[in-house]
C-alpha positions, 0 to 999 in steps of 0.5 A, spaced: 206 771 373 203 777 374 205 780 367 204 789 367 202 792 362 200 800 361 197 804 356 201 811 354 198 818 351 203 820 346 205 827 345 209 830 340 208 836 333 204 834 328 209 834 323 213 829 327 207 825 328 209 819 322 216 819 324 215 818 331 210 812 331 214 808 324 220 808 330 215 806 335 212 800 331 218 797 329 221 798 337 219 791 340 217 796 346 212 799 343 205 797 340 201 804 337 193 803 338 192 810 334 195 817 332 192 823 331 193 830 330 199 829 334 198 824 340 198 817 340 197 812 343 202 807 345 202 799 348 208 798 353 208 791 357 213 789 362 214 784 368 214 790 374 212 797 373 218 799 374 220 795 366 214 800 365 216 806 368 223 805 364 219 805 358 215 811 359 222 815 361 225 812 354 219 814 350 220 822 354 227 822 352 226 821 344 226 827 340 221 828 338 215 827 345 212 833 348 209 830 354 207 822 355 202 820 360 199 813 363 193 813 362 190 806 364 196 800 367 193 794 369 196 788 373 194 781 369 196 774 372 196 767 372 192 765 376 186 770 373 189 767 367 186 760 368 181 763 372 178 764 366 180 757 363 177 753 369 170 752 369 
């Protein structure tokens, strides 16, 4: 089984950053990893790239979001995890 992980940079008005951060932190779909001057670094996980794309679209539609851009996308799988553990 594979798992997709993406990091995003989300831009918003600085005065709305804390409210947006709180909303994203309260969600089970997003994890805010950093914030500075109207920019948030957000992690998103999903079972496939389509789920990530849906979550990115959902994020872009939130009130206060000016832009959300994909910075990194990685695919992790059970095979990779098993290989790292097995000598």
